[in-house]
C-alpha positions as CSV (number, residue, x, y, z in Angstrom):
1,M,0.0,0.0,0.2
2,P,1.3,3.5,-0.9
3,P,2.6,5.7,2.0
4,R,-0.2,8.2,1.0
5,S,-3.2,5.4,1.4
6,E,-1.5,4.1,4.6
7,A,-1.7,8.1,6.0
8,K,-5.5,8.4,4.9
9,T,-6.3,5.0,6.4
10,G,-4.6,6.0,9.9
11,Q,-6.3,9.2,9.9
12,R,-9.7,7.5,9.3
13,F,-9.1,5.1,11.9
14,N,-8.1,7.8,14.4
15,L,-11.2,9.8,13.4
16,S,-13.1,6.9,14.1
17,I,-11.5,6.5,17.5
18,K,-12.2,9.9,18.3
19,R,-15.9,9.9,17.2
20,F,-16.3,6.4,19.7
21,D,-14.8,8.0,22.5
22,F,-17.2,11.0,22.0
23,L,-20.0,9.1,21.9
24,T,-19.1,7.0,24.8
25,F,-18.5,10.2,26.7
26,Q,-21.9,11.5,25.9
27,L,-23.5,8.2,26.9
28,S,-22.0,8.3,30.3
29,R,-23.0,11.9,30.8
30,F,-26.5,11.1,29.7
31,S,-26.4,7.9,31.9
32,F,-25.4,10.0,35.1
33,L,-27.9,12.7,34.3
34,I,-30.6,9.9,34.2
35,S,-29.2,8.5,37.4
36,A,-29.1,11.9,39.4
37,V,-32.8,12.7,38.2
38,H,-34.0,9.4,39.3
39,Q,-32.4,9.8,42.7
40,K,-33.8,13.3,43.1
41,F,-37.2,12.1,42.0
42,R,-36.9,9.1,44.4
43,T,-36.1,11.3,47.2
44,L,-38.9,13.6,46.5
45,L,-41.2,10.3,46.4
46,I,-39.9,9.2,49.9
47,L,-40.7,12.8,51.6
48,G,-44.2,12.7,50.3
49,R,-44.5,9.1,51.3
50,V,-46.7,8.6,48.4
51,S,-46.9,4.9,48.9
52,N,-49.8,5.8,51.2
53,L,-51.6,8.4,48.8
54,P,-53.9,5.3,47.7
55,T,-55.5,5.4,51.3
56,V,-56.0,9.1,50.9
57,W,-58.0,8.6,47.5
58,S,-60.0,5.8,49.4
59,N,-60.9,8.2,52.1
60,C,-62.2,10.6,49.3
61,L,-64.1,8.0,47.7
62,A,-65.8,6.8,50.8
63,G,-66.6,10.2,52.0
64,W,-67.9,11.4,48.6
65,W,-69.9,8.2,48.1
66,L,-71.8,8.5,51.6
67,S,-72.8,11.8,50.8
68,C,-74.7,11.0,47.3
69,F,-77.3,9.5,49.5
70,S,-80.2,11.8,50.9
71,T,-81.3,11.7,54.7
72,D,-83.8,9.0,54.0
73,G,-81.2,6.6,52.4
74,Q,-82.1,7.4,48.7
75,F,-79.2,7.5,46.2
76,V,-79.2,11.1,44.5
77,P,-77.3,10.9,41.2
78,D,-76.3,14.2,39.8
79,R,-73.7,14.1,36.9
80,S,-73.0,17.9,37.4
81,Y,-71.2,17.1,40.8
82,Y,-68.8,14.6,39.3
83,W,-66.3,17.3,38.0
84,K,-65.6,18.1,41.6
85,L,-64.0,14.5,42.6
86,P,-60.9,14.9,40.3
87,L,-60.6,18.2,42.3
88,L,-61.0,16.6,45.5
89,L,-58.7,14.0,45.1
90,L,-56.0,16.4,43.8
91,G,-56.4,18.6,46.5
92,T,-56.2,16.2,49.3
93,S,-53.5,14.4,47.9
94,A,-51.4,17.9,47.6
95,L,-52.4,18.4,51.4
96,Y,-51.0,15.1,52.3
97,I,-47.8,15.2,50.3
98,G,-47.2,19.1,52.0
99,G,-47.9,17.7,55.3
100,M,-45.3,14.7,54.7
101,F,-42.8,17.0,53.7
102,L,-43.3,19.5,56.2
103,N,-43.2,16.7,58.7
104,D,-39.5,16.0,57.7
105,A,-38.7,19.5,57.8
106,F,-39.8,19.9,61.5
107,D,-38.2,16.8,62.3
108,V,-34.6,17.5,61.1
109,D,-33.2,17.8,64.4
110,F,-34.5,14.6,65.6
111,D,-33.8,12.9,62.4
112,R,-30.1,13.9,62.6
113,Q,-29.8,12.1,65.8
114,R,-31.9,9.1,65.2
115,R,-32.8,8.6,61.5
116,S,-29.8,9.6,59.7
117,T,-30.9,7.8,56.4
118,R,-33.8,10.3,56.0
119,P,-33.2,12.5,53.1
120,I,-32.6,15.5,54.6
121,P,-29.8,14.4,57.1
122,S,-28.3,12.1,54.4
123,G,-27.8,15.2,52.3
124,A,-30.1,13.9,49.4
125,I,-32.0,17.4,49.4
126,A,-31.4,20.7,51.1
127,E,-33.6,21.7,54.4
128,E,-34.8,24.8,52.9
129,W,-36.2,23.1,49.8
130,V,-38.3,20.8,51.7
131,W,-39.9,23.8,53.6
132,V,-40.5,25.6,50.2
133,Y,-42.0,22.3,48.6
134,G,-44.0,21.6,51.9
135,W,-45.5,25.0,51.8
136,A,-46.3,25.1,48.2
137,W,-48.1,21.7,48.3
138,I,-50.1,22.8,51.2
139,A,-51.2,26.2,49.3
140,F,-51.7,24.3,46.0
141,G,-54.1,21.8,48.0
142,V,-56.1,24.4,49.7
143,L,-56.6,26.3,46.5
144,L,-57.8,23.2,44.5
145,L,-60.4,22.5,47.4
146,I,-61.6,26.0,47.2
147,F,-62.9,25.3,43.6
148,C,-65.0,22.4,45.2
149,G,-67.2,24.9,47.3
150,K,-67.2,27.2,50.0
151,W,-67.5,24.7,52.6
152,A,-64.7,22.4,51.4
153,G,-62.4,25.3,50.9
154,A,-63.1,26.5,54.6
155,L,-62.4,22.9,55.7
156,A,-59.5,22.7,53.6
157,V,-58.1,25.5,55.6
158,V,-58.9,23.8,59.0
159,L,-57.3,20.6,57.5
160,A,-54.2,22.5,56.6
161,I,-53.9,23.9,60.2
162,C,-54.1,20.6,61.9
163,I,-51.5,19.0,59.5
164,I,-49.2,21.9,60.4
165,I,-49.9,21.6,64.0
166,Y,-49.3,17.8,64.0
167,D,-46.1,18.1,62.1
168,A,-44.8,20.9,64.7
169,T,-45.8,19.1,67.7
170,H,-46.1,15.4,67.2
171,K,-42.5,14.8,68.8
172,V,-43.4,16.5,71.8
173,I,-46.7,15.7,72.8
174,T,-48.4,12.4,73.5
175,A,-51.8,13.2,72.3
176,S,-50.4,13.5,68.6
177,P,-51.9,10.4,67.4
178,W,-55.5,12.3,68.1
179,L,-54.4,15.1,65.9
180,M,-53.3,12.5,62.9
181,G,-56.6,10.7,63.3
182,L,-58.3,14.4,63.1
183,C,-56.7,15.1,59.9
184,R,-58.1,11.9,58.2
185,F,-61.4,12.8,59.9
186,W,-61.3,16.2,58.0
187,V,-60.7,14.6,54.8
188,Y,-63.9,12.4,55.2
189,V,-66.0,15.6,56.2
190,I,-64.5,17.5,52.9
191,A,-65.3,14.8,50.8
192,G,-68.8,14.8,52.1
193,T,-69.4,18.4,51.2
194,I,-69.3,17.7,47.5
195,G,-71.6,15.1,47.3
196,Q,-75.0,15.2,45.4
197,G,-77.3,14.5,48.1
198,D,-78.4,16.3,51.4
199,Y,-75.5,16.4,53.7
200,N,-76.1,13.5,56.3
201,G,-74.1,12.2,58.9
202,R,-72.5,9.4,57.5
203,P,-69.4,10.9,56.1
204,I,-68.9,12.5,59.7
205,W,-69.7,9.1,61.6
206,S,-67.6,7.2,59.1
207,G,-64.6,9.8,59.4
208,A,-64.8,9.5,63.3
209,A,-64.4,5.5,63.2
210,L,-61.5,5.9,60.8
211,A,-60.0,8.6,63.1
212,F,-60.2,6.1,66.0
213,Y,-58.6,3.5,63.7
214,I,-55.6,6.0,62.8
215,V,-55.2,6.7,66.8
216,G,-55.1,2.8,67.4
217,L,-52.5,2.5,64.5
218,S,-50.4,5.5,65.7
219,Y,-50.1,4.2,69.4
220,L,-49.3,0.8,68.5
221,A,-46.6,2.3,66.3
222,R,-44.6,3.9,69.3
223,R,-41.3,2.3,69.7
224,E,-41.0,3.1,73.4
225,S,-44.0,0.4,73.6
226,L,-41.6,-2.3,72.8
227,V,-39.7,-3.9,75.7
228,S,-36.9,-6.5,75.1
229,G,-38.2,-7.2,71.6
230,R,-41.9,-7.7,72.8
231,A,-44.4,-5.2,72.8
232,R,-46.4,-4.0,76.1
233,I,-49.7,-4.6,74.4
234,S,-52.1,-1.4,74.6
235,W,-55.4,-3.0,74.6
236,S,-56.9,0.5,74.1
237,S,-54.9,0.7,70.9
238,L,-56.5,-2.5,69.6
239,I,-60.1,-1.6,70.6
240,L,-59.5,1.5,68.8
241,L,-58.6,-0.4,65.8
242,A,-62.1,-2.1,65.8
243,A,-63.8,1.1,66.0
244,P,-64.9,0.8,62.3
245,I,-66.1,-2.6,62.8
246,L,-68.3,-1.6,65.8
247,L,-69.9,1.5,63.7
248,A,-70.6,-1.1,60.7
249,M,-72.6,-3.3,63.0
250,L,-74.5,-0.4,64.7
251,M,-75.4,1.4,61.5
252,N,-76.1,-1.5,59.1
253,T,-79.4,-3.6,60.2
254,G,-81.4,-6.1,58.3
255,S,-80.1,-6.9,54.4
256,F,-77.2,-4.4,55.0
257,R,-75.6,-6.1,57.8
258,K,-74.6,-9.0,55.5
259,P,-71.9,-7.2,53.2
260,A,-70.8,-5.2,56.5
261,I,-70.2,-8.7,58.4
262,Y,-68.2,-9.9,55.3
263,L,-65.8,-6.9,55.1
264,S,-65.6,-6.7,58.8
265,I,-64.2,-10.3,58.7
266,V,-61.5,-9.1,56.1
267,L,-60.5,-6.2,58.3
268,V,-60.3,-8.4,61.4
269,C,-58.1,-11.1,59.4
270,W,-55.8,-8.2,58.0
271,I,-55.3,-6.5,61.6
272,I,-54.5,-9.8,63.0
273,R,-51.9,-10.6,60.1
274,C,-50.4,-7.3,61.0
275,V,-49.9,-7.3,64.6
276,R,-49.7,-11.2,65.0
277,T,-46.0,-11.0,66.3
278,L,-46.9,-8.9,69.1
279,F,-48.9,-11.9,70.5
280,F,-47.6,-15.1,68.8
281,G,-43.7,-14.7,68.5
282,G,-41.4,-13.8,65.7
283,E,-39.5,-10.8,65.0
284,V,-41.3,-7.5,65.8
285,A,-41.0,-5.4,62.8
286,V,-42.6,-1.8,63.9
287,V,-42.3,-0.7,60.4
288,R,-43.9,-3.6,58.8
289,I,-46.9,-3.6,61.2
290,V,-47.5,0.1,60.8
291,S,-47.2,-0.4,57.1
292,G,-49.8,-3.1,57.0
293,L,-52.0,-1.2,59.2
294,L,-51.9,1.9,57.0
295,A,-52.7,-0.3,54.0
296,G,-55.8,-1.5,55.9
297,I,-57.1,2.2,55.8
298,V,-58.6,1.0,52.4
299,I,-60.4,-1.8,54.0
300,V,-61.6,0.5,56.5
301,D,-63.1,2.8,53.8
302,W,-64.6,0.1,52.0
303,L,-66.4,-1.0,54.9
304,A,-67.8,2.2,55.5
305,I,-69.8,2.1,52.2
306,A,-70.2,-1.7,52.1
307,P,-73.8,-2.0,52.4
308,Q,-74.3,0.3,49.4
309,C,-71.2,-0.2,47.4
310,P,-71.6,-1.4,43.7
311,F,-69.6,-4.0,42.2
312,A,-67.4,-1.7,40.2
313,L,-66.6,0.6,43.3
314,G,-65.7,-2.4,45.2
315,I,-63.2,-3.5,42.6
316,I,-61.6,0.0,42.8
317,F,-61.2,0.0,46.4
318,A,-59.5,-3.5,45.9
319,L,-57.3,-2.2,43.4
320,L,-56.2,0.8,45.8
321,F,-55.6,-1.8,48.5
322,V,-53.5,-3.8,46.3
323,A,-51.7,-0.7,44.8
324,T,-50.9,0.8,48.3
325,L,-49.2,-2.7,49.1
326,L,-47.1,-2.6,45.9
327,A,-46.1,1.0,46.4
328,Q,-45.0,0.4,49.8
329,R,-42.5,-2.2,48.2
330,F,-40.5,0.5,46.7
331,I,-41.3,3.5,48.7
332,P,-41.3,3.3,52.7
333,A,-44.8,4.1,54.2
334,T,-43.2,5.7,57.2
């Protein structure tokens, strides 16, 4: 081969190498960017504890559905009210996420001492940004619920205040579980204000039963109740977990009681599954117990509407329950 041809071949080869190196460099930069975005996005999901969002949606669906009945128990269909349901779901979701962000912001000193893997102490996100995101989500949630009606907007402000008080005080007052239960109660009541029928007491009573369930869950979750790897059983907490079942038995009579009994059995079995290690031995994993009981909120909501729940809506609740369990595999519930 002539020297000139050899030189051209060498130049082409060097050019190919440079192009390959450039392409490899760009791919590595793109891969690094994707990894960074993924990590940041996951941090936001962890801060918002979004694995529990299906339980918020089931609260809204139950409260809304219960309010669709008139005071004499007749279903009052009116499609003109349906457009408010997406706003309700988005608004309460925003309030929940904002509350979770502020929870980490208020707890930053505690987390630095005892939970160093949380996003702020680990350096995954700056503390000031968590404050900004938290307040922004709270404001956005209230704004969305204002469009659902004056009562929904006013109660959204009340709910936001309860969330903030809980976030700021739950590490220093022993009654904080009652504040958490109160927050879930207001979700039911807000959902009840946008239904089609005359406002009735069903969302209030069912919201109160859920609040008791949340209080029982929260007290069982306290690590200080554990002694030598076993729990000092708080029977009052277990009784509170049964509040939705008690309400279902009291409110549903005649033919309405049978579906309530069936779902009550499901809820009892799920609660036993979650807390079984407290009684029957085995490793006491507090996080697992709490996560399971949080998923059980969907069953509580399903039980609230069991006597008047159409098949399609029952499928939705079942899917929300499964979605919560699946989401908890990727995003911690607590």
